[in-house]
Structure formats: C-alpha cells, structure tokens
C-alpha positions in Angstrom: 0.0 0.0 0.0 1.3 3.4 -1.0 0.2 6.5 0.9 1.0 8.9 -1.9 -0.1 7.6 -5.3 1.9 10.5 -6.9 5.2 9.3 -5.5 4.4 5.8 -6.6 3.6 7.0 -10.1 6.8 9.1 -10.3 9.0 6.2 -9.2 7.4 3.9 -11.7 7.0 6.6 -14.4 3.3 5.9 -14.7 1.7 9.2 -15.1 -1.9 8.2 -16.1 -4.4 5.7 -14.9 -4.9 3.1 -17.5 -6.7 -0.2 -17.7 -3.5 -2.0 -16.8 -3.0 -0.2 -13.5 -6.5 0.9 -12.4 -6.9 -2.2 -10.2 -3.7 -1.3 -8.3 -4.9 2.3 -7.8 -8.3 1.1 -6.5 -6.7 -1.5 -4.2 -4.5 1.3 -2.8 -7.5 3.6 -2.2 -9.5 0.7 -0.5 -6.5 -0.1 1.6 -6.1 3.5 2.8 -9.8 3.7 3.7 -9.5 0.4 5.7 -6.3 1.6 7.4 -7.8 4.9 8.5 -11.0 3.2 9.7 -9.0 0.5 11.6 -6.7 3.1 13.2 -9.7 5.1 14.4 -11.2 2.0 15.9 -7.9 0.9 17.5 -7.6 -2.2 15.3 -4.9 -3.5 13.0 -5.1 -3.9 9.3 -3.0 -6.8 7.8 -3.2 -9.4 5.0 -3.7 -13.1 5.1 -1.5 -15.6 3.3 -2.4 -19.3 3.3 -3.2 -21.1 0.1 -3.5 -17.7 -1.6 -3.3 -14.1 -0.5 -6.1 -11.9 0.6 -5.5 -8.2 0.1 -6.7 -7.0 3.5 -7.9 -8.4 6.9 -9.2 -6.5 9.8 -9.7 -8.0 13.2 -12.3 -6.8 15.7 -14.6 -9.2 17.6 -14.2 -11.4 14.5 -12.0 -11.3 11.4 -13.3 -9.7 8.1 -11.4 -10.3 4.9 -11.4 -7.9 2.0 -10.3 -8.8 -1.6 -10.1 -6.1 -4.3 -11.0 -7.3 -7.8 -11.8 -4.1 -9.7 -13.4 -5.6 -12.7 -16.9 -6.4 -14.1 -16.8 -10.2 -13.8 -15.4 -12.1 -10.9 -14.0 -15.4 -11.8 -15.5 -18.4 -9.8 -11.9 -19.5 -9.0 -11.2 -16.3 -7.2 -14.4 -16.8 -5.1 -13.2 -20.3 -4.2 -9.8 -19.0 -3.2 -11.4 -16.4 -0.9 -13.7 -19.1 0.6 -10.6 -21.3 1.3 -8.9 -18.3 2.9 -12.1 -17.7 5.0 -12.1 -21.3 6.2 -8.4 -21.3 7.0 -8.7 -18.0 9.0 -12.0 -19.2 10.6 -13.7 -16.2 9.2 -17.4 -16.0 8.3 -17.5 -12.6 6.5 -15.6 -11.3 3.5 -16.0 -8.6 0.9 -15.0 -8.5 -2.7 -14.6 -4.9 -3.9 -15.7 -4.8 -7.5 -16.1 -2.3 -10.3 -19.9 -2.4 -10.2 -21.0 -5.9 -9.2 -23.2 -6.0 -6.1 -24.5 -9.3 -4.8 -24.2 -11.5 -1.7 -23.0 -15.1 -1.8 -23.8 -17.4 1.2 -22.5 -20.9 2.0 -23.4 -22.2 5.4 -22.3 -19.5 7.9 -20.0 -17.9 5.4 -21.0 -14.7 3.6 -19.2 -13.0 0.8 -20.6 -9.6 -0.2 -19.6 -8.1 -3.5 -19.7 -4.4 -3.5 -18.6 -1.6 -5.8 -15.5 0.2 -4.7 -17.2 3.6 -4.3 -19.9 2.2 -2.0 -17.3 0.3 0.0 -15.1 3.3 0.5 -18.0 5.5 1.4 -19.6 3.2 4.0 -18.3 -0.3 4.5 -14.7 0.4 5.6 -16.0 2.3 8.6 -18.7 -0.3 9.3 -16.1 -3.1 9.4 -13.8 -1.2 11.7 -16.6 -0.2 14.1 -17.9 -3.8 14.3 -19.7 -5.1 11.3 -23.5 -5.1 12.2 -24.0 -7.7 9.5 -21.6 -10.1 11.2 -23.6 -12.8 13.0 -20.7 -14.5 14.8 
C-alpha cells in the first residue's frame, strides 16, 4: 500500500491511470480507507496468506477479509480462493470490492458480499472497523 499515489507514479514513471494499472490504484484507495478506519477503531489492518493471498484483513470481535477485484466479472476460481482463505482463517464474512457488481453469496455460515469500490469506501470500511453489524458470529 502506498500512501501517496503521486510518489508511486513518479517512481514507476506511470503518469496516467490506464486499464493495466487501475486495479492497483483502486486497491490502494481501498487499503487507505481500511487503514484509516482501523486506526480510528484501535484495530490493526493486515493481509492473510495461506493457500492464496487476501488483500486485507481486519480483526475486531471477529475477522473480516477484503479482496479487491476491480473488474466487471469475478472469476469463480477467485471466489473459491477467498472461501478457502475464510475457512483457513476461521472467518465468516468477506468482501470482494468490484467495479460495479453488487451481490451476496452465502454458503453455510460464510457470507461474501460483492460491493462496488465507491460504496465500499463511502460506508463499508468504517462499518467493518466499528464492528460489522452484519456479522452474525
């Protein structure tokens, strides 16, 4: 995560947002929103690495995982990887931050909510850090 996108762009000599790098830019924005929300709530933001890597995890009364996939279509394999990570981390709630897909997937106690990046940054990041009211653990 890079606090200043301008410094990152100058170092990499990437001066415009293109299809090739927009996912990284959005992941960085989501990460900064989560980091700020977690700090305000006295929590820690980290990532999970087991069979795969999850972009962000935040721990309060329970753990919530956040994967950023800024695209129109989410591959079923990516969803399975996130479900595997949820199981390994004993986590029942996760978010996939998307371009514009909004739906909820449930499997047993596990819930994955797909939500557009703008909505996530405006509301969900703070909700997670303050204790996700949708978390039924």
